[in-house]
C-alpha positions in Angstrom: 138.2 77.6 108.8 136.6 80.2 106.2 139.0 79.1 103.7 137.9 75.5 104.2 134.1 76.4 103.9 135.0 78.2 100.6 136.9 75.5 99.2 134.0 73.0 100.0 131.5 75.2 98.3 133.5 75.6 95.4 133.7 72.0 94.9 129.8 71.6 95.3 128.1 71.4 92.0 124.6 71.9 93.2 125.5 74.8 95.2 127.3 76.2 92.1 124.4 75.6 89.8 122.2 77.4 92.2 124.6 80.3 92.5 124.8 80.7 88.8 120.9 80.6 88.2 120.7 83.1 91.2 123.3 85.5 89.8 121.6 85.5 86.1 118.1 86.1 87.8 119.3 88.9 89.7 120.9 90.5 86.6 117.3 90.6 85.0 115.5 91.7 88.2 118.0 94.8 88.7 117.0 95.8 84.9 113.3 95.2 85.5 113.2 97.1 88.8 115.2 100.2 88.0 113.4 100.5 84.8 109.8 100.1 85.9 110.4 102.3 88.8 112.1 105.1 86.5 109.3 104.8 83.9 106.3 105.2 86.4 108.0 108.2 88.0 108.7 109.8 84.5 105.1 109.4 83.5 103.6 110.4 86.9 106.1 112.7 88.7 104.3 111.2 91.9 105.8 110.0 94.9 102.7 108.3 95.9 102.3 106.6 92.5 105.8 105.4 92.4 105.3 104.0 95.9 102.3 102.2 94.5 104.5 100.0 92.3 106.1 98.9 95.3 102.9 98.4 97.1 102.1 95.9 94.2 105.8 94.3 94.6 105.3 93.6 98.2 101.4 93.0 98.3 101.8 90.0 96.0 104.2 88.0 98.1 102.0 88.5 101.1 99.4 86.3 99.5 101.8 84.1 97.2 104.0 83.2 100.1 101.2 81.6 102.1 100.9 78.9 99.5 104.4 78.8 98.2 105.4 76.2 100.6 102.8 73.9 99.6 103.6 74.4 96.1 107.4 73.6 96.8 106.2 70.5 98.8 104.3 69.2 95.8 106.6 69.9 92.9 110.0 69.6 95.2 112.4 72.5 95.2 114.1 71.8 91.9 111.1 71.5 89.7 109.7 74.8 91.5 112.8 76.6 90.3 112.4 75.5 86.8 108.8 75.7 86.3 108.3 79.1 88.0 111.0 80.6 86.2 109.5 79.5 82.7 106.2 81.2 83.8 107.9 84.3 84.7 109.6 84.3 81.1 106.3 83.9 79.3 104.8 86.7 81.4 107.7 89.2 80.8 107.9 88.4 77.3 104.3 89.0 76.5 104.4 92.4 78.0 107.8 93.0 76.2 106.2 92.1 72.9 103.3 94.3 73.2 105.3 97.2 74.4 107.7 97.1 71.3 104.6 96.7 68.9 102.5 99.5 70.3 105.2 101.8 71.6 103.9 101.9 75.3 101.4 100.8 77.9 99.1 102.6 80.5 100.7 102.7 84.2 98.4 100.4 85.5 99.8 97.3 83.2 103.3 97.8 84.7 101.6 97.7 88.2 100.0 94.3 87.1 103.2 93.1 85.8 105.0 94.1 88.9 102.3 92.1 90.8 102.5 88.8 88.9 106.3 88.9 89.0 106.5 89.4 92.5 104.2 86.8 93.2 106.3 84.4 91.3 109.4 85.6 92.9 108.1 84.9 96.4 107.6 81.1 95.3 111.1 81.0 93.8 112.4 82.6 97.2 110.6 79.8 99.1 112.3 77.2 97.0 115.7 78.6 97.5 115.1 79.1 101.1 114.2 75.2 101.3 117.0 73.9 98.9 120.1 75.5 100.4 120.3 73.6 103.6 120.1 70.7 101.9 122.8 71.1 99.3 125.2 72.7 102.0 126.3 71.6 105.4 125.3 73.5 108.7 128.7 75.0 109.2 128.7 76.3 105.5 125.2 77.7 105.7 126.0 81.4 106.6 129.0 81.5 104.3 127.0 80.2 101.4 124.0 82.6 102.1 126.7 85.5 102.1 128.2 84.0 98.9 124.8 83.9 97.1 124.0 87.4 98.2 127.3 88.7 97.0 127.1 87.1 93.7 123.6 88.1 93.2 124.4 91.6 94.0 127.4 91.4 91.6 125.1 90.9 88.9 122.8 93.8 90.3 125.8 96.1 89.9 125.7 95.2 86.2 122.2 95.6 85.9 121.9 98.8 87.5 125.1 100.1 85.7 123.6 99.5 82.6 119.7 99.8 83.0 119.8 103.4 82.4 121.6 103.1 79.1 119.3 100.4 77.9 116.4 102.1 78.9 117.5 105.3 77.0 118.4 103.3 73.8 115.8 100.5 73.5 113.0 101.8 75.8 111.1 99.8 78.4 110.4 97.0 75.7 113.9 96.3 75.1 114.7 96.1 78.8 111.8 93.7 79.5 112.8 91.5 76.6 116.2 91.2 78.0 114.8 90.2 81.6 112.5 87.6 80.1 115.8 85.8 78.6 117.4 85.8 82.1 114.6 83.7 83.4 115.0 80.9 80.7 118.7 81.1 81.4 118.0 80.4 85.1 115.6 77.7 84.5 118.3 75.9 82.3 121.1 76.3 84.9 118.8 74.4 87.6 117.5 71.9 85.0 120.9 70.9 83.9 122.9 71.4 87.2 120.6 70.0 89.9 119.7 66.6 88.5 117.6 63.6 90.0 116.5 65.9 92.9 114.6 64.1 95.5 113.8 65.9 98.8 115.1 63.9 101.9 112.1 62.8 103.6 111.9 62.6 107.3 111.9 59.0 108.9 108.8 59.5 111.0 106.5 59.9 107.8 107.6 56.7 106.1 104.4 55.1 106.5 102.0 58.0 107.0 99.6 59.3 104.1 100.3 62.3 102.2 99.1 65.5 103.8 96.5 67.6 102.3 96.9 71.4 101.4 95.5 72.6 104.8 97.1 70.0 106.8 100.4 70.7 105.2 99.9 74.3 106.0 98.9 73.9 109.5 101.7 71.5 110.3 104.3 74.1 109.1 102.7 76.9 111.0 102.6 75.0 114.2 106.5 75.0 114.0 106.4 78.9 114.2 104.2 79.0 117.4 106.4 76.2 119.2 109.7 77.7 118.6 110.8 80.9 120.3 113.4 81.8 117.9 111.0 81.7 114.8 108.3 83.6 116.9 110.9 86.3 117.2 111.8 86.4 113.5 108.2 87.0 112.5 108.0 89.9 114.7 111.3 91.6 114.0 110.7 90.6 110.1 107.5 92.8 110.2 109.1 95.6 112.0 112.1 95.9 109.7 110.3 95.5 106.6 107.9 98.4 107.7 111.0 100.8 107.8 112.1 99.9 104.3 109.6 102.3 102.7 112.9 104.6 101.4 113.0 102.1 98.6 110.0 103.8 96.6 111.7 107.4 97.3 114.9 106.9 95.6 113.8 107.8 91.9 112.2 111.2 93.5 115.1 111.9 95.7 117.7 111.4 92.8 115.7 113.8 90.2 114.1 116.4 92.6 116.7 116.7 95.3 119.9 116.0 93.4 119.0 116.9 90.2 120.0 113.8 88.7 119.0 111.1 85.6 118.1 107.5 85.4 121.8 106.9 84.9 122.6 108.7 88.1 119.9 106.6 89.9 121.5 103.5 88.4 125.0 104.4 89.8 123.6 105.2 93.2 121.9 101.8 93.1 125.2 100.2 91.9 127.1 101.7 95.0 124.6 100.1 97.3 124.8 96.7 95.7 128.7 96.9 95.9 128.0 97.4 99.7 125.7 94.1 99.8 128.7 92.4 98.0 130.9 93.5 100.9 128.4 92.5 103.7 127.7 89.2 102.0 131.6 88.1 102.1 132.2 89.2 105.5 129.0 88.1 107.3 130.2 84.5 107.6 133.2 85.4 109.6 131.4 87.9 111.8 128.5 85.6 112.6 130.7 82.7 113.4 132.7 84.9 115.9 130.0 86.9 117.6 126.5 85.3 116.9 123.7 86.6 114.9 122.2 89.0 117.6 125.3 91.0 117.9 126.0 91.2 114.3 122.7 92.0 113.2 122.2 94.8 115.6 125.4 96.4 114.5 124.2 96.0 110.7 120.9 97.8 111.7 122.9 100.6 113.5 125.0 101.3 110.2 122.0 101.2 108.1 120.0 103.6 110.3 122.8 106.1 110.6 123.7 106.0 106.7 120.1 106.2 105.6 119.4 109.4 108.0 122.7 111.2 106.5 121.5 110.6 103.0 118.3 112.7 103.9 120.5 115.8 104.9 123.4 115.6 102.4 122.9 117.2 98.8 125.8 115.8 97.1 125.4 112.8 94.6 128.8 111.2 95.2 128.4 111.4 99.0 124.8 109.9 98.7 126.1 107.2 96.5 129.0 106.3 99.3 126.2 106.4 102.1 124.1 103.8 99.9 127.3 101.6 99.9 127.7 101.7 103.7 123.8 101.3 104.2 123.7 98.3 102.2 126.7 96.7 103.9 124.8 96.9 107.2 121.6 95.7 105.6 123.4 92.5 104.1 124.9 91.6 107.3 121.4 91.8 109.0 119.9 89.8 106.2 122.3 86.8 105.6 123.0 86.4 109.2 119.3 86.1 110.3 118.4 84.1 107.2 120.8 81.5 108.0 119.9 81.2 111.6 116.1 80.8 110.6 117.0 78.2 108.0 119.1 76.4 110.6 116.1 76.7 113.1 113.6 75.0 111.0 113.3 71.1 110.5 113.9 70.2 106.7 110.2 68.9 106.3 108.8 72.2 107.5 111.3 74.6 106.0 109.3 75.5 102.9 106.1 76.2 104.3 107.3 78.1 107.5 109.8 80.0 104.9 106.7 81.1 102.9 104.7 82.0 106.1 107.7 84.1 107.3 107.9 86.1 103.9 104.2 86.6 103.9 104.0 87.9 107.5 107.1 89.9 107.2 105.8 91.8 104.3 102.4 92.6 105.7 103.0 96.1 106.9 105.2 97.3 104.1 102.4 98.0 101.7 100.8 100.3 104.3 104.2 101.9 105.1 104.9 102.4 101.4 101.7 104.1 100.8 102.1 106.6 103.6 105.5 107.4 102.7 104.6 108.1 99.1 101.6 110.3 100.4 103.8 112.2 103.2 106.7 112.7 100.5 104.2 114.4 97.9 103.6 116.9 100.9 107.0 117.3 102.6 109.6 115.7 100.1 111.8 112.6 100.6 114.2 113.9 103.0 112.1 113.9 106.0 111.1 110.2 105.5 114.7 109.1 105.1 115.4 110.6 108.6 112.2 108.7 109.9 113.6 105.3 108.5 117.2 106.0 110.2 115.5 106.4 113.6 113.3 103.4 113.1 116.5 101.2 112.3 118.1 102.6 115.3 115.0 101.4 117.5 115.2 98.0 115.7 118.8 97.6 116.5 118.3 98.0 120.3 115.3 95.4 120.1 117.5 93.0 118.3 120.5 93.6 120.7 118.4 92.9 123.9 116.6 89.7 122.2 118.3 86.7 123.9 117.0 83.9 121.6 119.2 85.5 118.6 122.5 85.4 120.4 123.5 82.1 118.8 125.5 80.7 116.1 124.1 79.3 113.1 126.4 76.3 113.3 125.2 75.2 116.7 121.3 75.6 115.7 121.9 73.4 112.7 122.7 70.5 114.8 119.5 70.9 116.9 117.1 71.4 113.8 
């Protein structure tokens, strides 16, 4: 069965175009994220100021995601992916040009760039969320989500592996210029590979007038409150994201506790991304056999245990191995739950509901990142990794006991 799904996806030109664009985009994103985080910490040596970069990264989607569904509904998924990638190219290339001509910029400019790119990325994420169930069948949804994650994370391996070298040789300006080119290539792949795209319209709306902005938003949000599975996703999404504050602490952990460099940080991130690839490749088979609830709770347990051990072990190689293990668990959680959510939402509401969930899911993360950065300045990052591990153990228990998640994606796809 799994082999049949893989063959079907390999023959799906639209899926392959989306897969290629996502892979290229992730290559640039990984360069951008590592370079920006390292430059900010190197200039400030502050966990709090490093965390503020991630506050900007997650604060922007909180606002942009509220309107991203409406944007996708107006432009359609394919046009959104093309246009927003081109806007991102202009934004990053402009900053790269200024950096290379002046030799550097104040830290707050990097915060602003992170905010803008993260807002655009949230719109892209909503478009991807909405288009995938329309180009693959319900039975292929979890497998295709896992494949997308695995290929994207393969590109992230390459990006994280070379980001430190590029940063040392060409500086932040060269890294940003390289990142900007990946946006244009992603736009071209979608433009060429997904032609004549028209979103399937629900039969019940053939003779009804086009909804206004607020009416579109209200109709999508009504779905959230009418479906128990989606309401559960909203609550659990907020709680899981609040525990992800360790993301901001990696540069400081590697430099201050493990005595590493930007290149060492890159290899730790590579190990994590390889873990995501493995998780993405196996999640389809696991979810089809056990259902989302059991698979996601196991993934949360794995992530929590690995994160806790990262806090107490002082060896870079072991920490890299634990980064691998933690990301296997996290990817299983992400791919299985996202596929179930996509299958649960009717096509006409998928973009709006997806954007709303993204916004609400991120709402607590800026606060937890800020608090984590402040506490790390006082106590160091180790205690915060332990706290995150405990948090995810609690989340695993909650997910395991949530009956509405004990379903298979293929079954839900026939009901949406």
